[in-house]
N, C-alpha and C positions, 0 to 999 in steps of 0.2 A: 960634724958631719961633714958629709962629702957635699961638694958643691958641682957642679949642680946635684939637685937629688933627682931620685929616679921620679918620684912620684909626691905630691902635695894633696893630702885630702883635707878638705874644708867641712867641716862637721861629722859628729858620732852618733848620729840617729842611724835608722834603721838601715837606709842606703849608704851612710859612711860606713857604720859598720862592716856591711856586706861586702864593700868595696875593697875594706880592709883585710876581711880574710883571704881576699884573692892575691893583695898585692904582699903580704905578709909571706906568700908561699913563693914569692920568686923573687924578691927584693927585701934588703935590709936597709936600702937607703930611701926611707920614706918620713915624712912626718904627718900627725895627724892633729888639727887645730881647731879646737872647740872653744864656742862662745857662749857661756851660761852651763848650768847643768849637762852633766855626761848621763848619756843615757838614751834610748829611743821615746820619741813622743808616744808612739803606741802604749811602750812599758809604762810612762810616767803618767800621761794625762790623757791617752786615746784609750786604744782596744780594750787593754786589760783592764785598768779601775773601772771604766764605763761597764764590762760585761760582769765585773764582780758584783758591782750595784744593781744591773738587771738580775742577775740570779737569785739574788737575795730577797728582792722585789716579787720577782716570780712566785717565789717559793711562798712567801707571805700571802699572796693573792690567790693562791691554791686554795685558801680557808673559804674562799666564796663556792666551790663546787663540793666540799664535804657532804652539805644536804643531798646532792646530788648520789654521792657514794653511800649515802646511810651512815655518815660520820656527824656526830653532832657536838657542840661545843665550839666551832668553827669561829663563832661570834666573840667569843671570850678571851680571843688570840690578842695580842700586843706586840708592837714593835719598837726595840730600844734604837732609835735612829743613831745617835752617838755613837752606840756600839757597833752599829752599821759601818758607819764611816772611818772607824778605827779597823776595823776588819779589811775594809778595801784599802787604806793606807797600808796597812802591814803587807797583804799581798804584794800591793803595787812595788813597795820598796823590793819586796824580794824578786819579782821580776826584772826590777832596774837592775841590781845586782847580779844577776844570773847574764842579763844580757852586754854586762860592762866586761865580762871573762875575757873578752877578746882584746881588751886593752891593760891587760894584765902584764907587767914586765915592760912595757914601753920603755918607762923612764925618759931622756930628754925628747925623745919621738913624739911623745903626748904632749900639746901644748896648749894650754886654756888661755885663750885671748881672742879679741875679734880681727878677722883676716880683711884683707882688702886688695883685690887684684890691682897691680900696676901694669899689667901687660900678660902677654900669652904664657908666661914663663916665670912670672915674677910675682911674689905676694909679699904683702907688708902685714908684720903680727907684732903688736908690744915696741914698737919702734925700729925692730929689725927687719931687714931684707931678705927673704928666703929666693932661690931659685931651685925652677924643676925642668923636668923633660915633659912632663904630664902634670896636669891639675883636675882633680874631683871635685866639682862645688855640690856639697849635700847637705845644705844650712838650712834644709827642713821648712815647716812653716810656723805662722802663729793666728792664733784666731782671728777673724775679721772683725773689726769693732767700726761702726759709724762714728766718726769723729765728734759728731753734733750729740752723741750718748755719753761720751765721757765725762761731761760734769756728774752724770748721777752716781759717780765712784763705786765705792763698795755694793753699791745695792746691784751692779751688774756683775754678772756672773759668766764665767767662760770654762770649758773643759780643762783650762789651766788653774783656775780656782775654785772650783765646785768641789774638787773630791779633798781640798785643805780644809772646808767648812767642819765645826765642830757637832755643828747640828745643821740642821735645813729647817727654813722659814715655812709657814703654815699657808702662804698663798705664793704660789709661783708663776710664771708666763714664761713659757719656751719658745721664743721668737726665731724661726727655723726649721722647717719640717722637711729637712733632706734626712740622709741616713741617721746623723747623730741625733738630729734633734727629735725625730721619731720615738727611737729608742727611750732614750734619756726622759722624755716627757710622760710616755707609758710606765716607765719605772718609777719616776717621782709620784705619779698618780698611784700606784700600785704600793708606795711606801706610806700612802695616808696623806699625802700633800692635796691642797686644792689647785690643780692645776688648769692652765688654759693655756693652749698653743696657736698659733698663728705660721703661716706660710705665705709669702706673697706670691709663689705659683699657683696653679691649681692640681697641682700634681703632687704626692709626697711621695718621700724616700728614695726619690730618683725614678721612678716609676715612668712609662713612655705609652703603655699599654691604658686606654682609658678605661675599658672595664675591669682590671687589675685594679688600677687606681681608684674606683669607685668601691671596690669592696672593702681596700685598704681603708680608704677614710670613714666608710662606714664601721669598720670593725672599732676602729681607734675610737669613733665618737659615743661608741656604748661606754667608753670609761671616762672621758673627759671631753671638752668641747674642743673643736680642731676649726679653726677659719681659715681659710684658703682664698688666694686670690687676692687678697688686699695686703698693702704694706703697713708695717707697724709705724706708730710714732709714740715716741716715750716722752714725759716731763715728769719733773718731780711732783709728789705731791705729800705733803708732809713727810713722816719717816719712810714713804713707801714710792711707788714709781707707778702714775696713772698712763693706761695702754691703750690706744685706739687703734682701730683697724676695722674700715668699714662701719658696720654696725656694731661693733664692741667696743664698750666704752668701760674700763673697771680699773680698779685699784687692788695691786699687790704688792707684796712685800720685796721681791727680788725678780729679777729677769736675767734668765738662763738665755745667753745670747749664743746661738747656733747656726750662724750664716756661712759656714765651711770656713777655711784658712787661706791664707794667701802665702806666697812664697818668701822666705826671709832673705831677700835679695836687697834691701835699702843699705847703703853706704857700702855694700859690696865691689864697686866697682867695673860692674859689668861693661860700662860704658867704654872701658881701656882695652878690651877685645877687639873693637873696631868692627861689629858686626850688627845688624838691624835688631834694634827691641821693640817687642810689641807695646801697646798702650800700656800694660801693667809694667813694663820694664824686662821682659824675659825674653829672649832669644830663642830662636827656633832651634828644636833641638831632634836629632836624628833618634829615632826611639830603637832601631834596630842596633846601632852602634855607641848611643849616647854623648855624640860628639854633639860640639856647639858649631855650625858652619863646616868647615873643613880644619878645622884647628885641634891642636892637641889638649883641649878642655873638653871637660865631661860634667853635663850638667842633671842631677839624679836626683829621685824621690822626689818629694812635696816641692822642692825647690824648683823645678821645672813647670809646675802648675799643671800637669796632665793628671795621671789617675792617681788620686790619693789613698790608695789602699798599701797594705803591707806586703802582700805578696810580691805587688809591682813593683815597689820601692826597693825591695829586696833585690829583685831582678835586675834593676836600674843599675844598683850597686854592681852586682856580681858582674853584669856586662862590662862597666866601666872599669873594674879592678883588672878583669881579662885584658882589654884593650890598653890600660893605663901602662901595662908592662910588657907589652907585645910590641915586636916590631912593625907588624903591619895591622890595621884595624879590621877585625871580623863583624860581621851582619849577623845577628840573634834572630831567630824567628821568635815573636810574644806568644805567650800563651793565650787560650780562649777567655776574651773577657769575662768576668764573675765578678758579681757584686752581693753581698749578703747583707741584709738590715736584721738585727738581733732582737727585733718587737716579736711580740707574739700575738698571732702567727707570724712566722719569718717572712719577710719580703725578701725578694731574689730577683736578680735580672741576669740571665747567662746568655753567651754569644752575642747575636746581633738583638738589638731592641727593636721592638713592634715599630718606632719611627724610622729606621732605618731600611724596611723592610718595602720590596716593591710587592704592594697588594695583588697585583696581576700574576706574580709568579711564587704565591705562598699560598699554602693552606694551613689552616689554624684546628688544632684538636684542643678542647676544654673539656676540665673537670672542675665541678663543684664539690666542696667536702662535707656538706650536711649529711648526706645519706652515706657516706662513705664508712666501711665497716671499724677500721682498726679507730678513726678518727672519734666516731659514735663512743666506743667501749672507752677511751680514755677522754671524753667531755671536752675534745677539742675540735668539734665537727663543726668548722668555719673557715671558709677561705675559697681561693680558686687559683687553678695554675692553668696558663695559656703555652702550648707549645707550637712553633713554628718551623714548617717544613717545605722544602722545595715542592712544587706541584707537579712537576713532572717524574721526577725518580724518587720522592721521598727524603730526600737527604736532611737532616737535623740541622736546623739555622740559629735556633735561639729557644728561650722560654723566658716569660714573665710570671711571676706568683705572689699571691699572699697566702701562705698555706702551712697548717701544722707540718712540723719536722722538715720546712721547706730549705734549711741549710743543706740537708741530706739531699732531697730532691735536687736542688741545684746542682750538687758535686756531682751526682750521677750525670747528670745533664753537660754538663762542661766536660765527662769524661767522655762523653756520647760524641760531643760536637768536635773535641780534641782528635779523637779518632776516625772521623769522617763516616760516622754510623748514620745509616737512614732508618726510617721508622720501623722496617720490617727487621733490621738485625738486631734493633734494642728489645722488639719483642720477642726475640727467642730467647733473651736471656729470662732465668728463672725469675719467677715472682712468688716469693712466699707467701703464705696466707696465716694469720692476717698482719700486713704490713702496709704503712702510709704509699708505700711505693707502687702500692695496685691502683692507688687514683693516677699516676701517672701512665700507668696502660693503659687506662679507661681513655685517656687524653689520645694515647697511641693508637688505641684501635680507632677511635673515631677519625684520626687521619688517615688510618690504613684504609677505611672505607671510600676515603674521596679520592684514592689514588687511583690513575688509568689500570695499573696492573694489580690491583685489589686483590687478596688470596682470600681461600675461605677457611687458611688454618694459619696460628702464629708460628708453626714449626715448619722446619725445612723438610722437604721429603727425600727420602732416600735417592742416592743414584744407583742407577741399574748397571 
């Protein structure tokens, strides 16, 4: 290998592989260093296996709606949890194999080992020192686990261990009601487990709009107990775990800890870069270039502790890969913020969140889905959508929702915000009947009625 290399990539997850795709197009003088299993966190222990589990759980849960549809026999259905987990792992393995295609044929340029930075152009791995003009750090993240809980051992589960279980316990607590905790708690309940969920925040799934948050909690509580606003305390109780949180005091077989993930930076040597580190040991990163300070170092994906979602991590790696092989660094505009939680109904946040808005400059349009036509037909008539727009010109700013088909509503809103559309612009699009998106039209019409230049028609008038 040439010394110095053009690029060293540390980490072969979503961001690292995205960077690799760009680097490979422009130079062959690079190495990828990866510690632990190769393949993305999303494919191995995150997005994909969790969605595979949720899909089965939702399919099994539909038996409760059979009577509404005039179908009998739903109560006689059963589920084979070990078989479910085997299918999840089979799908997971296939997804992992697919995203490793990018590393095929790398030979000596793919190094398994733990890297440590020795400076802005030097890396140590497996007792050897490598030099490079540019370094991309994409070391990913690991589940956050309070140290005081570690003595509970295998009674604690995380997403890194949940899908490896051969079966699941009868009683489980899910601690953490962020995006992952909400979706998995509901899925485990729908698989037939006795679930209790605990979150130390008053909000769930990352919601900031109090009305949407209240609906989301109400929906979840129809299926299992949800305790918010109290920190969980865990202690050993025989073969199980005693869980205390506020008035909650119960014993479960296992605890799924879903308190988020922390950057994998321990022992990485970021202090060798000579830049300021925050309380978590992470340096400031320019999201437009992915640079650390003004250095030829790029910190991407979960490793930078910013937005832990796949498409953002992929964009991080893409930007870093381009800049790591360029003569001068370019700035890139980031996409409209979008977060989707795959509970049922879906929870989503698009564009500016409620707490980021200036209430004096914003109008809000709202729809509830209890009486929405398509939702009633599908027996999914529950939820709320709140859309935020500039009060003067009707520019769409954001939305928060807990709604049926919410993932599709959120993507439509993200497109509208990305294109800087106004309320009237979006109302001019066709809304087929009957679709869930007609609920969005209801919220938009409510907004339109509040705007100074309110019109008596959604249609644009002909020009003479």
